C-alpha positions in Angstrom: -108.2 -11.6 -19.7 -106.5 -13.2 -22.7 -105.4 -9.9 -24.0 -103.8 -9.0 -20.7 -101.9 -12.3 -20.5 -100.6 -11.8 -24.1 -99.5 -8.3 -23.3 -97.7 -9.3 -20.1 -96.0 -12.2 -21.9 -94.8 -10.0 -24.7 -93.5 -7.4 -22.3 -91.7 -10.0 -20.4 -90.1 -11.5 -23.5 -89.1 -8.1 -24.8 -87.6 -7.0 -21.5 -85.6 -10.2 -21.1 -84.6 -10.3 -24.7 -83.0 -6.8 -24.4 -81.1 -7.7 -21.3 -79.8 -11.0 -22.7 -78.7 -9.6 -26.0 -77.2 -6.2 -25.1 -75.4 -6.9 -21.8 -73.0 -9.7 -23.0 -72.0 -7.8 -26.1 -70.8 -4.8 -24.1 -68.8 -6.9 -21.7 -67.1 -8.9 -24.5 -66.0 -5.8 -26.3 -64.6 -4.2 -23.2 -62.6 -7.3 -22.2 -61.0 -7.9 -25.6 -60.2 -4.2 -26.3 -58.2 -3.6 -23.2 -56.7 -6.9 -22.2 -55.5 -8.1 -25.6 -53.5 -5.1 -26.8 -49.8 -5.9 -27.4 -47.3 -3.5 -28.9 -45.9 -4.2 -32.3 -42.1 -4.4 -32.4 -41.7 -5.1 -36.2 -44.2 -3.9 -38.8 -44.1 -4.9 -42.4 -46.1 -2.8 -44.9 -47.9 -4.9 -47.5 -47.1 -4.6 -51.2 -50.0 -3.2 -53.2 -50.9 -6.0 -55.7 -50.4 -5.1 -59.4 -53.8 -6.4 -60.3 -55.5 -4.4 -57.6 -53.6 -1.3 -58.9 -54.7 -1.9 -62.4 -58.3 -2.3 -61.3 -58.2 0.7 -58.9 -59.2 -1.5 -56.0 -58.9 0.2 -52.7 -60.2 -0.5 -49.2 -59.4 -2.1 -45.9 -58.5 -5.6 -44.9 -59.2 -6.9 -41.4 -57.3 -9.9 -40.1 -57.5 -11.6 -36.7 -54.0 -12.8 -35.7 -53.2 -15.3 -32.9 -49.9 -14.1 -31.3 -47.6 -16.5 -29.5 -46.2 -15.6 -26.1 -42.8 -14.9 -27.8 -44.5 -12.4 -30.1 -44.6 -14.1 -33.5 -47.8 -14.5 -35.4 -49.0 -18.2 -35.1 -52.2 -18.2 -37.0 -54.4 -15.8 -39.0 -58.1 -15.5 -40.0 -59.4 -13.0 -42.5 -62.3 -11.0 -41.0 -63.0 -8.9 -44.1 -61.7 -7.2 -47.2 -61.3 -7.5 -50.9 -60.0 -10.9 -52.1 -57.5 -8.9 -54.3 -55.9 -7.3 -51.3 -56.2 -10.1 -48.7 -53.1 -12.1 -49.7 -50.8 -9.1 -49.6 -52.1 -8.2 -46.1 -51.6 -11.8 -44.9 -48.1 -12.0 -46.2 -47.1 -8.8 -44.4 -48.8 -9.6 -41.1 -47.0 -13.0 -40.9 -43.8 -11.0 -40.8 -44.9 -8.8 -37.9 -43.4 -9.3 -34.4 -45.1 -8.2 -31.2 -43.8 -7.6 -27.7 -43.5 -10.8 -25.7 -46.3 -11.6 -23.3 -47.2 -14.0 -20.6 -49.7 -15.9 -22.8 -51.1 -16.3 -26.3 -53.4 -13.4 -27.4 -55.5 -12.5 -30.3 -55.2 -9.2 -32.1 -57.3 -7.7 -34.9 -55.1 -5.8 -37.4 -56.5 -3.5 -40.2 -54.6 -2.7 -43.3 -55.7 0.2 -45.6 -55.0 0.1 -49.3 -55.7 3.5 -50.7 -53.9 3.5 -54.1 -50.9 5.4 -52.8 -49.2 2.3 -51.3 
């Protein structure tokens, strides 16, 4: 009897856990991917930092940018990347201009530093 109760309890927890964890993630990704895309009007390429060149540092920098309704970058938050490359990417992104929109949006921008920049 105890074994059956434990088994049923574990099955219930596992089943509900999968539903609660998986379903919201899928919806959140779908909503932000389609609804938040705004076209870039002005793109500035980041300058490859001298120190990063000397140390042969390459990679990607991901930045989340809050875009105002008029299209300028209001605020930024680094999502990932080498500390040697982040400032160059931030400086460039702050100069970008997006198409105007009806409201503030958030975009994730990825810069690639491959040594050829």
